[in-house]
C-alpha positions as a Markdown table, in Angstrom:
| # | Residue | x | y | z |
|---|---|---|---|---|
| 1 | Unk | 10.1 | -15.1 | -6.1 |
| 2 | Unk | 8.7 | -11.5 | -5.5 |
| 3 | Unk | 8.0 | -9.2 | -8.8 |
| 4 | Unk | 7.0 | -5.9 | -9.1 |
| 5 | Unk | 3.7 | -6.3 | -11.6 |
| 6 | Unk | 2.5 | -3.3 | -13.8 |
| 7 | Unk | -0.4 | -3.5 | -16.4 |
| 8 | Unk | 0.6 | -1.9 | -19.5 |
| 9 | Unk | 1.3 | 1.7 | -18.8 |
| 10 | Unk | 4.0 | 4.5 | -19.5 |
| 11 | Unk | 6.4 | 4.5 | -16.4 |
| 12 | Unk | 7.1 | 8.7 | -15.6 |
| 13 | Unk | 8.7 | 11.3 | -14.1 |
| 14 | Unk | 7.1 | 14.5 | -12.4 |
| 15 | Unk | 6.7 | 16.4 | -15.7 |
| 16 | Unk | 5.4 | 20.1 | -15.8 |
| 17 | Unk | 2.6 | 20.8 | -17.6 |
| 18 | Unk | 1.8 | 24.0 | -19.9 |
| 19 | Unk | -0.8 | 25.6 | -17.0 |
| 20 | Unk | 1.0 | 28.3 | -15.1 |
| 21 | Unk | 0.3 | 27.6 | -11.4 |
| 22 | Unk | -0.8 | 24.8 | -12.1 |
| 23 | Unk | 0.9 | 21.6 | -10.1 |
| 24 | Unk | 3.4 | 18.9 | -12.4 |
| 25 | Unk | 1.6 | 15.8 | -13.1 |
| 26 | Unk | 3.3 | 12.8 | -11.0 |
| 27 | Unk | 3.1 | 9.4 | -11.9 |
| 28 | Unk | 2.9 | 6.5 | -9.1 |
| 29 | Unk | 4.8 | 3.4 | -8.7 |
| 30 | Unk | 4.3 | 0.1 | -10.6 |
| 31 | Unk | 2.1 | -2.7 | -8.3 |
| 32 | Unk | 4.4 | -4.8 | -5.6 |
| 33 | Unk | 2.5 | -8.3 | -6.5 |
| 34 | Unk | 3.4 | -11.8 | -6.9 |
| 35 | Unk | 0.8 | -14.2 | -8.5 |
| 36 | Unk | 0.3 | -15.6 | -4.6 |
| 37 | Unk | -0.8 | -12.4 | -3.4 |
| 38 | Unk | -4.0 | -13.1 | -0.6 |
| 39 | Unk | -4.2 | -9.5 | 0.5 |
| 40 | Unk | -4.1 | -6.4 | -2.1 |
| 41 | Unk | -3.1 | -3.8 | 0.1 |
| 42 | Unk | -4.3 | -0.1 | -1.6 |
| 43 | Unk | -2.9 | 3.6 | -0.7 |
| 44 | Unk | -4.3 | 6.6 | -2.1 |
| 45 | Unk | -0.9 | 7.7 | -4.4 |
| 46 | Unk | 2.7 | 7.5 | -3.1 |
| 47 | Unk | 4.2 | 10.3 | -0.5 |
| 48 | Unk | 7.0 | 13.1 | -1.9 |
| 49 | Unk | 9.4 | 11.3 | -0.1 |
| 50 | Unk | 8.1 | 7.6 | -1.7 |
| 51 | Unk | 8.5 | 8.9 | -4.9 |
| 52 | Unk | 11.9 | 10.5 | -4.5 |
| 53 | Unk | 13.0 | 7.1 | -3.2 |
| 54 | Unk | 11.0 | 5.3 | -5.8 |
| 55 | Unk | 10.0 | 3.3 | -3.0 |
| 56 | Unk | 6.2 | 2.5 | -0.8 |
| 57 | Unk | 5.8 | 4.3 | 2.0 |
| 58 | Unk | 9.1 | 6.0 | 2.2 |
| 59 | Unk | 8.8 | 8.7 | 4.2 |
| 60 | Unk | 10.2 | 7.7 | 7.7 |
| 61 | Unk | 7.6 | 8.4 | 9.5 |
| 62 | Unk | 5.3 | 6.3 | 7.9 |
| 63 | Unk | 3.7 | 3.5 | 9.8 |
| 64 | Unk | 3.4 | 1.3 | 7.1 |
| 65 | Unk | 6.5 | -0.9 | 7.6 |
| 66 | Unk | 6.8 | -0.7 | 11.4 |
| 67 | Unk | 3.1 | -2.0 | 11.2 |
| 68 | Unk | 4.3 | -5.1 | 9.2 |
| 69 | Unk | 7.0 | -5.7 | 11.1 |
| 70 | Unk | 5.1 | -5.8 | 14.4 |
| 71 | Unk | 2.2 | -8.4 | 12.8 |
| 72 | Unk | 5.4 | -10.8 | 11.7 |
| 73 | Unk | 7.7 | -10.2 | 14.3 |
| 74 | Unk | 10.6 | -9.2 | 11.9 |
| 75 | Unk | 12.7 | -5.9 | 11.7 |
| 76 | Unk | 12.2 | -5.4 | 8.3 |
| 77 | Unk | 12.6 | -2.0 | 9.0 |
| 78 | Unk | 16.3 | -3.6 | 9.2 |
| 79 | Unk | 16.4 | -4.6 | 5.6 |
| 80 | Unk | 17.5 | -2.9 | 2.8 |
| 81 | Unk | 13.8 | -2.3 | 0.4 |
| 82 | Unk | 14.4 | -4.6 | -2.4 |
| 83 | Unk | 14.1 | -7.3 | 0.4 |
| 84 | Unk | 11.3 | -6.4 | 2.3 |
| 85 | Unk | 9.7 | -6.5 | -0.9 |
| 86 | Unk | 10.5 | -9.9 | -1.3 |
| 87 | Unk | 9.7 | -10.8 | 2.3 |
| 88 | Unk | 6.1 | -9.3 | 1.9 |
| 89 | Unk | 5.6 | -10.5 | -1.1 |
| 90 | Unk | 6.5 | -14.2 | 0.4 |
| 91 | Unk | 4.0 | -13.6 | 3.2 |
| 92 | Unk | 1.1 | -13.1 | 0.6 |
| 93 | Unk | 1.3 | -9.6 | 0.5 |
| 94 | Unk | 0.5 | -7.0 | -2.5 |
| 95 | Unk | 0.7 | -3.1 | -2.3 |
| 96 | Unk | -0.5 | -0.9 | -4.9 |
| 97 | Unk | -2.1 | 2.5 | -5.3 |
| 98 | Unk | -6.0 | 3.7 | -6.1 |
| 99 | Unk | -4.8 | 6.3 | -7.9 |
| 100 | Unk | -2.0 | 6.2 | -11.5 |
| 101 | Unk | -1.3 | 9.8 | -11.4 |
| 102 | Unk | -2.6 | 13.0 | -10.0 |
| 103 | Unk | -1.5 | 16.6 | -9.8 |
| 104 | Unk | -0.5 | 17.4 | -6.0 |
| 105 | Unk | 1.7 | 19.9 | -4.3 |
| 106 | Unk | 3.1 | 18.2 | -1.4 |
| 107 | Unk | 2.4 | 15.3 | 0.2 |
| 108 | Unk | -0.9 | 15.5 | 1.6 |
| 109 | Unk | -4.1 | 13.4 | 0.2 |
| 110 | Unk | -6.2 | 16.7 | 0.1 |
| 111 | Unk | -3.9 | 18.3 | -2.0 |
| 112 | Unk | -5.0 | 15.3 | -4.5 |
| 113 | Unk | -6.1 | 16.9 | -7.8 |
| 114 | Unk | -7.1 | 15.6 | -11.0 |
| 115 | Unk | -6.6 | 11.6 | -10.6 |
| 116 | Unk | -6.7 | 8.8 | -12.8 |
| 117 | Unk | -7.3 | 5.6 | -11.2 |
| 118 | Unk | -5.0 | 2.7 | -11.5 |
| 119 | Unk | -6.7 | -0.7 | -13.2 |
| 120 | Unk | -7.5 | -2.5 | -10.4 |
| 121 | Unk | -9.5 | -5.0 | -11.9 |
| 122 | Unk | -6.1 | -6.4 | -14.3 |
| 123 | Unk | -4.3 | -6.6 | -11.3 |
| 124 | Unk | -6.3 | -8.6 | -9.8 |
| 125 | Unk | -6.7 | -10.7 | -12.4 |
| 126 | Unk | -3.1 | -11.4 | -12.1 |
| 127 | Unk | -3.6 | -12.5 | -8.2 |
| 128 | Unk | -5.6 | -15.7 | -8.5 |
| 129 | Unk | -5.4 | -16.8 | -4.9 |
| 130 | Unk | -6.4 | -13.5 | -3.2 |
| 131 | Unk | -9.3 | -13.3 | -0.9 |
| 132 | Unk | -8.8 | -9.8 | 0.2 |
| 133 | Unk | -8.6 | -5.9 | -0.4 |
| 134 | Unk | -7.8 | -3.2 | 2.3 |
| 135 | Unk | -7.7 | 0.3 | 1.4 |
| 136 | Unk | -4.9 | 2.2 | 3.6 |
| 137 | Unk | -6.8 | 5.2 | 4.8 |
| 138 | Unk | -9.7 | 7.7 | 3.5 |
| 139 | Unk | -8.4 | 8.3 | 0.3 |
| 140 | Unk | -8.0 | 5.2 | -0.7 |
| 141 | Unk | -11.1 | 4.0 | 0.6 |
| 142 | Unk | -13.3 | 7.0 | -1.7 |
| 143 | Unk | -12.5 | 3.7 | -4.2 |
| 144 | Unk | -14.9 | 1.7 | -2.1 |
| 145 | Unk | -17.4 | 1.3 | -4.5 |
| 146 | Unk | -15.0 | 0.5 | -7.1 |
| 147 | Unk | -12.8 | -2.4 | -5.3 |
| 148 | Unk | -16.3 | -3.9 | -3.5 |
| 149 | Unk | -17.4 | -4.4 | -7.6 |
| 150 | Unk | -14.0 | -7.5 | -7.9 |
| 151 | Unk | -16.6 | -9.9 | -5.8 |
| 152 | Unk | -13.8 | -9.8 | -2.9 |
| 153 | Unk | -14.1 | -8.8 | 0.4 |
| 154 | Unk | -13.2 | -5.5 | 1.5 |
| 155 | Unk | -11.3 | -3.7 | 4.9 |
| 156 | Unk | -10.9 | 0.1 | 5.0 |
| 157 | Unk | -7.8 | 0.4 | 7.7 |
| 158 | Unk | -6.2 | 3.4 | 9.7 |
| 159 | Unk | -4.1 | 5.4 | 7.3 |
| 160 | Unk | -0.1 | 4.5 | 8.3 |
| 161 | Unk | 0.4 | 7.6 | 7.5 |
| 162 | Unk | 1.9 | 10.0 | 10.0 |
| 163 | Unk | -0.7 | 12.7 | 10.0 |
| 164 | Unk | -3.1 | 10.2 | 10.8 |
| 165 | Unk | -2.2 | 11.2 | 14.6 |
| 166 | Unk | -5.9 | 10.7 | 16.5 |
| 167 | Unk | -5.4 | 6.5 | 15.8 |
| 168 | Unk | -2.3 | 5.4 | 18.9 |
| 169 | Unk | -0.5 | 2.3 | 16.3 |
| 170 | Unk | -1.6 | 0.4 | 18.9 |
| 171 | Unk | -5.1 | 0.8 | 17.7 |
| 172 | Unk | -4.0 | 0.9 | 14.2 |
| 173 | Unk | -1.9 | -2.6 | 14.5 |
| 174 | Unk | -5.7 | -4.2 | 15.7 |
| 175 | Unk | -7.6 | -2.9 | 12.8 |
| 176 | Unk | -4.6 | -4.5 | 10.5 |
| 177 | Unk | -4.3 | -7.6 | 12.3 |
| 178 | Unk | -8.0 | -8.6 | 11.5 |
| 179 | Unk | -7.4 | -7.7 | 8.1 |
| 180 | Unk | -3.9 | -10.2 | 8.1 |
| 181 | Unk | -5.7 | -12.6 | 9.6 |
| 182 | Unk | -8.8 | -13.0 | 7.5 |
| 183 | Unk | -6.9 | -13.3 | 4.3 |
| 184 | Unk | -4.7 | -15.8 | 6.4 |
| 185 | Unk | -1.0 | -13.7 | 6.3 |
| 186 | Unk | -0.4 | -14.6 | 9.9 |
| 187 | Unk | 0.3 | -17.7 | 11.6 |
| 188 | Unk | -1.9 | -18.8 | 14.7 |
| 189 | Unk | 0.8 | -17.3 | 17.1 |
| 190 | Unk | 0.5 | -13.8 | 15.2 |
| 191 | Unk | -3.5 | -13.7 | 14.8 |
| 192 | Unk | -3.0 | -13.8 | 19.2 |
| 193 | Unk | -0.2 | -10.8 | 19.8 |
| 194 | Unk | 2.2 | -10.8 | 17.6 |
| 195 | Unk | 5.5 | -12.9 | 17.5 |
| 196 | Unk | 8.6 | -10.2 | 19.4 |
| 197 | Unk | 10.4 | -8.1 | 16.8 |
| 198 | Unk | 13.6 | -10.4 | 15.8 |
| 199 | Unk | 16.0 | -9.9 | 12.7 |
| 200 | Unk | 14.9 | -12.1 | 9.6 |
């Protein structure tokens, strides 16, 4: 059964801080993971839309869920969020972010300030079958030294963000497929070209 895992940290919503004109401190989402996870995909920090919905990759134009749908041949976008998460966990995927909290106006990674890191080691310790870690985008990949020190293969993936318009969906999909295949998250036919989208 999929569960959301979070090391012992206090959940907070956006809270104003005292300095006038300073962006509020934002708290990220708990890790989405189950003990059978084989690949951990790390974003940077949730967008405004994701924080508002309390859902990973909640912006309608973010390509995270479309990429997973294409990789697995399942239209995850047609499912309620909790069902999407359960399916992703059942396929061996874990999702989290490199930052636990930060100050930011808007959703751009370039505007992240005073970021506090998540305890990635603590999460990895709960995932005995983990085979690889993948950074979703350049801001996440700033933590490569941290993830490489965890002793697992690390991939740098093109960002699924709508701001990453220089990569076509097809190019992103090919890069993501490599990481998913390496970690054993794809069936043989999915490793080749990906199955046709179908309802779960």
